[in-house]
C-alpha positions, 0 to 999 in steps of 0.5 A: 500500499502506498503512503501519501506525502501528507502521511509521510510528513506526519511521520517526520513531525511525529518522530521529531517530537517523540513522546516519553510517557505523557510528555513530548520532547524533541530529539537532539543529538548530544555533542558531549563525549561524556554523554556519548560514552554513557549511551546504551548502544542499540542495533536497529536493522531494517529489512527493506526493498526498493520494489516495495511501495510501503518501504520509503517511509521506513527508510526515512524513519531509519534516516531519522534514527541515524541522525538524531539518537534519543537521549541515553541511546547510541542508535547504530542502524543497518539497511538490509535490502532483501531480494524477494521484491526483485520483480516487476521489472526492477532489481534493487541494486543493494539487495542480497539473498543473504539478507533475505535469509537473515530476515527469514531466520528472524521470522522463524525466531519470532514465530511469524507466519511469513516475511514482510517488508518493511520490518525493523528488528531492534537488538535481535529481540523485538520486531515491528513494521518498519514505518511504525514510529510509535512502536519504534519509540516504545521499543527503543525506550525499553532498550535503555536499560538493556545489559550490554558489554563493551566493544571497540573497533580500532586500526581501521584502514584499507589496503588494495581493496581490503578492509583491515580492523581490530575488534576487541570486547569485554568478557562475555557474560554468563547469560550469553553462553556463546556469541557470534562476532559479526562485521559489517561494511555499509554505505553511509548514504545511497540513492536510486532513481527507480524506473519500474515497479511499485516505486517507479518514478521515485528517487529513493535515498537510504542510509547505512546500506549493508554491502557485507555482513560476515561472521568473523569469529565467536566467543564463550562465556567468560572470554573476551574477543580480540582479533584482527579481521579483514573483509574484501570491499566491493570493487570501486568502494569509496572509503569516504562513504563507508562505515564499519559496524561490529556486533556480538549476537547469540546464534539464531540470530538472537540477542545483541550483546554488544555493538560498535560503529566507526566511519572510514576515512580516506 
């Protein structure tokens, strides 16, 4: 179902003054390094597709989350383009079957009847329609008290089309048992002029578009993770338009125990 321009505007206005309890307050990023360090990092995944007419409002909401973090939260977002919308003459240039499979694994974990777009998944434990502003607000507010452990990305550099990075974490808590270590490379921004399909004639913009999502290791209870990792970048990738995300996730995929993000510089 298509969303009108008026309704999309309403989404922006509503998100700009998210309610907390009974009192509305504007969202404003903090410039304080102390405040930044105190934020709880939260991973927000959006399963989307350029062939889906209901997805642009969710893409826009993800952009809001990326640029205006809520007080007390460091929102780290991923745009994962599924491939099952590649019909009606339009193939999403950012789509991959791997992201469709990741969403399918979530669907089974959440005991849902079928996949759908847009779907937003927060910290691997909650899901809702990706354009639902109120559901996003309520879910993210709950994540402020979520237990997380420290994760650090360092020594990021690119040599001959290969990204090098070092990941280290605090010790894995007993509740986690075992976690997978995932490394992601994503485009800061991307856009398409869609010529066919449900969004024909529209220019779509995206943020944090996943290009690579790889498991680079694992860790068990009581152990910390520390490792130099590498990943091959797509041909012609511009380091100035890339960000690197790493996270710890229980297999399934399940709960996110740690997440961190760094921008690449030329």
